[in-house]
C-alpha positions in Angstrom: 98.3 94.3 -54.9 98.3 92.2 -51.7 95.7 93.0 -49.1 96.8 94.1 -45.6 95.9 91.9 -42.8 93.5 94.0 -40.8 93.2 91.6 -38.0 96.9 91.5 -37.2 97.8 92.7 -33.7 100.7 95.0 -33.1 103.4 93.4 -31.0 103.1 94.2 -27.3 106.4 94.1 -25.4 106.6 92.0 -22.2 105.8 94.0 -19.1 108.7 93.1 -16.7 107.3 95.1 -13.9 104.2 92.9 -13.9 106.3 89.8 -13.7 108.1 90.9 -10.5 105.1 89.8 -8.4 105.4 86.2 -9.6 106.7 83.7 -7.1 110.1 82.2 -7.8 111.2 78.8 -6.5 114.6 78.6 -4.8 116.3 75.6 -3.2 118.1 76.6 -0.1 119.1 74.9 3.2 117.8 71.5 1.9 114.3 72.7 1.1 112.5 74.4 -1.8 111.1 77.8 -1.1 108.7 80.2 -2.8 110.2 83.7 -3.0 108.0 86.7 -3.6 109.4 90.2 -4.2 107.3 92.9 -2.5 107.5 96.6 -3.3 106.6 97.5 0.3 103.7 99.6 -0.8 101.2 97.2 0.7 103.0 96.4 4.0 101.4 98.0 7.0 103.4 96.4 9.8 107.0 95.8 10.8 108.6 92.3 10.5 111.8 90.9 11.9 114.3 89.8 9.2 115.8 86.4 10.0 119.0 87.3 8.2 120.1 90.3 10.3 117.5 90.2 13.1 116.7 93.9 12.4 113.2 95.3 11.8 111.7 95.6 8.3 109.7 98.8 8.6 106.3 99.3 6.9 106.8 100.4 3.3 110.2 98.8 2.9 110.7 96.7 -0.3 111.6 93.1 0.8 111.1 89.4 -0.1 108.7 87.0 1.6 109.9 83.4 1.7 107.9 80.2 2.5 108.4 76.5 2.0 106.9 75.0 -1.2 105.9 71.8 0.7 103.4 73.8 2.7 104.5 72.3 6.0 104.0 74.9 8.7 101.7 77.1 6.5 101.5 80.8 7.2 103.6 80.3 10.4 106.7 79.5 8.2 106.6 82.7 6.0 109.6 84.9 6.6 110.1 88.5 5.5 113.7 89.3 4.6 115.5 92.5 3.6 116.5 92.1 -0.1 120.2 92.4 0.7 120.0 89.9 3.5 118.2 87.4 1.3 120.9 87.8 -1.4 123.6 87.4 1.2 122.0 84.4 3.0 124.8 82.0 2.1 127.7 84.5 2.4 127.6 84.9 6.1 127.2 88.7 5.9 123.7 88.5 7.1 122.9 87.0 10.5 122.9 83.6 8.9 119.3 83.3 9.8 117.8 79.8 9.8 114.2 79.2 9.1 
């Protein structure tokens, strides 16, 4: 009778919630940007969305976007409403430029 492999690990499914915090790269408006999805749980201040020019209140889920090339550093990070970021090329948001 064959011996069972006692060292075999059980399959652990991929945790998609954990991946949500990883930065994505998106090309938009002639540049490549890092995009990070935030739950809002850690935000403690309000931001101005460049898409609609409205306030993002503390605790609101949103995306933070900054250039991959690093030019401008922290000064070029922008906080967008999720819906405004998705609609950035459709003209529904304020058509914000960065």
